[in-house]
N, C-alpha and C positions, 0 to 999 in steps of 0.2 A: 462444302458446296455454297452456292450463293444464297443470300437472304431472300432474293426475289428473282423469279423466272418470268421473262416476257416472251410470249410466243407471237412472232411477227416482227419484222424489221422495217416496216413502212414508217410513215410520218408519225402515227400515233405511238407505235412501239418504241421508236427511237427517242421521241420526246419524253416518253414516260421513263425510259431508262435513264436519261440525263437528269430528269427531275428527282428520281430515287437516289442516284449517286450524289446529287447536290444536297440531299437530305442525310447523307452519311451511310447509305446502304450499299451493298454489293449486288451486282445484277448479272444475270446470264441472259442473253438474247438468243432464242432458238428460231431458226428459219431455214428454209431450203437453200437460200442463197448464202447464208453465213454472214449476212450484212448487218449493218447497224453502226452507231457511233464508235469511233476508234478513240477511246480515252480511258484513263486509269479507272478501275472499278467496274468496267464492263467487259465481260467475256462473251465472245461470239461463237456460236456453234451451229453447224449444219444439222438439221433434224427435220424429219417429216411429221407434221402435226397430227397425222392420223395414227401414228405409232404410239399407242398408249404405254407400252413397256418402256420405250426410250424416253418419253415425256416423264414418266414416273422416276426413272433413274436420274434424269437431270434435275428433278425437283426435290430430291431427298434433302430434308433439312430446310427447305424454303419456307418463308413465312407466307408467301402468296404466289400464285400463278396468274399471269395477266393474259387474257385472250385478246390480242390485238391483231388477229389474223384478218386478212381481207381478200377472200377468194374472188375470182373474176365475177363480175356482176351477173352474167347470164348463167353461171354455174352454181349459184347458191343452193338450189334444191339437191344437187348431187354432191357438192363438196362440203357443205356445212355439216350434215349429219354425222359423218365419221369423225370430223374434227371435234365437234361438240362432245361426242361420246368418249373420245380419247381424253379430252380435258377433264371430263367428269370422273373418269376412272383414275386419272393421275391425281386429282384432288383427293379422292377417297383413299387411294393407296398411301399417299404421303402425309395426309393431314393438312396440306397447305390450303389456304383460302383460295377461292376461285373469283377473280375479278374480271368481268367481261365488258368489253366495249360494245355497247349496243347502239341502236338508232331509233327513229320514231316511226318506222314503217308499220309497226304492229298496231298503232292507234288508228290507222286508216284515215278516212276523211273526217275532219273535225270542224266544229262551228265556233270554236273559241280557243283561248290559250291552252296548250297541253300541259297538264301536271302529271305527277307520278300516279295519280288515281284516275286519270282519264280512261274510260273503258277501252278495251282492246277489240277493235273491229277491223282487222286487216282487209284490204280490198284486193289482195293478190297473194301469190305464192311466196314472195320474199318476206312479206310481213308475217305470214303463217309460219315460215321457217324460223324466223327470229323469235316469235312468240313461243314456239315449241321449245327452243333452246332454253329460254329463260324459265318456262314452266317446269321443265325437267330439272333444272338446277334448283329451283325453289322447292320442288317436291323432295329432292334429295336433302336439302337443308332442313326442311321441316321434319324429315325422318331421322335427322341427327347423323346422317352419313357424311355430309360435307358442310363447309361454310361457303356460301356464295353471295355475291352481290353483282349488280349491273349498273353501269353508267350509260346514260342515253344523251346524245347530242344531236343537234341539227346539222346542216351542211358544214363541213369543215372548211377552214381557210387558214393560211399560214404556211410556214416553211414545209416543203415536201409535198404540198397538195396541188401543185401546178397542173398535173394531168388528171386529177380526180375531183377537183372542186369547181363548181359553177363559177363562184366568185373569182378564184384564182385563174381559172382557165378561160372563161368567157368574157369576164368584165375587166379585170385590172390590166391585162396587156393592151386592150383597146383604149382604156382610159389614159394609159401612159402615152400612147401614140396619138391621142386626140381623135380617134376614129370611132364610128358607130359600132356598138357592141350588139351581138345577137344572142338572145337566150333561146335554147332549143325548144322550150315549152313555156307556156304560162302568160300571166298578166304582169307586165313590168312594173306596175304600180301596186301590186299586192305586198303588204308587209311580210317579211321573211326573216326568220332567225338564222344567224350565222355563228357557228361555234369556233372559237379560236384555238388552234392546236395546243399552245402552252396552257390554256385553261383546261383543256381536255386532260393533258398530262398531269396537272396538279390534282385534278379530281380523282383520277385513277390511283395516283400515289397515295392520296388521302384515304380512299376507300380500302386499300390494301393494308393500311396501317392503323385503322381505327375500328375497333370492335362494334361500334354503333352501326356500321354499314351492313353487316351481314343479314341476309334474308330480305333485302329491300332493293328497290330501284331508285336511282338518284339521277336527277337531270344535271348536266354540266352547266355551271354558271355561265350565262350567256347575256350579252348586251341586248338592249331593246331592239326589236326587229327593225330592219331597214329594207325597203323595196329595192329591186335592181336599179331603178332609176335614181333613187336616193343614194345608192352605193356609188354610182357614177358621178353624181354631184359632189359627194363627200370626197371621192378620190381627186376630183378636179380642184377642190378647195385646197387639198393637201399639196397638190402639184403646182398650184398657182396658175391653172389654165381654165379655159372655158369647158364646161361640162359637155362631153360628147353624148350624143343620143344613144338610146338602147331600144331595140325592137325584139319582139318574140316572133320566131319563125312560125309559119302556119302549121296547123296540126298535120296536114297531109304530108309534109316533108318528113315528119317523124315516122308516120306509118309506111311511107314509101321507103325511106332509108332503112327501116327496121327489117325489110325483106332481105337486106344484104349485110347489115351491121348489127351484130347481137346486142351491143350496148344501146343502140337507138331503140331496138325492139323493147328492151326492158324499161325504157322511159315511159311506155304506155301505162304501166302500173303506177308510176310515181308522179304522173303529170299533175295530179291534184295538189301536190305540195307547192306548185307555182301558180296554179289557177286561182287560188284563193288565199286569204291570210294564213300563214303557216308560222305560228308563234309558240315558242317554247317558254314556259314558266319554270324558272330555276330557283324560285324563292325558298323552297324547302331545304335544298342542299346548302344554300347560302346561310340560312338560319342555323342549320344543324352543325355545320363544320366551319363556319366563319370564312367561307370561300367567297371571293368576289370576282366577277369577270374583269379582264383587262379592259380599261377604257377604250371605247370604240375607235376613237381617232388614233390612239396609240397603236392599237392592234392593226388598223388599216394601213397606217404609215409603214409599219414593219412588213406587212404583206406586200405593199407596193415596192419596197426596196428589194424584197426577195424576188419578186416578179422581174424587176430590172436585172438583178444578178443572173437569174436563170436565162433571160433573153440574151444577155451579153455572153454568157458561157456557151449558149447554143450557136451564136453567131461565129464563135471562134473555132467550133468543131468542123 
């Protein structure tokens, strides 16, 4: 069987698979769609992530299992618990380490940069769900039943995030067209951390292959925070154009839209992430593992090119 098993074929799972293969490992990607990168060293299989027996069978002999699943936003309370339970059981059955891709929801509203020791005070159900997942995995690790670690990142951007990333969905397409961008929530001048998908993948691959990771949370190396307005200005500088303006939609549009659109309804819980500075401190993981974030301008340039390619492909369909 493969050295590494990745559950989830989205942007994070796919990038992590490529990173592991580039490091000389074999990878199996498990997902309901059977998707993922088509390249040597990667095997793609259809599997339901709630099926602990099937997960265990697929992970026999694996060094690590990577939880890169991304259930629909509004279904986290119902979809995450059985997936998390199946992953814990598979890790315990096979002896493979469990590497989970987490987020910052569990910290709740903060008044300064978030570190791995920031107290967990979630202000909604999504943060509570994610905290329980990690605390269950940590308890199993401390009991000697499994080895688990978790990476936490801020909002993703980069290849494959066009439909799920504020930066890739709301900002870059408008910057390319030179038109006003609209953020669905928040203060467009509040500093905000953005985590680049290749840096996320490098972090996950490192955590799954370095024994120093187990039993700890690690923040993905992330460049200094940039507000939405600064992102638009930076994009314009790369494009050689005048910076297009950016505005935040009034709060009532989210509340009204949430009556009909589940995704918008869920933004009520996470609005604080854009109403105030939302800054990720990744210095601990950088010191420990020697990881560094991709330079901001390099990452943003690549994201702009990906946005252009996606727009061109959509126009041809």
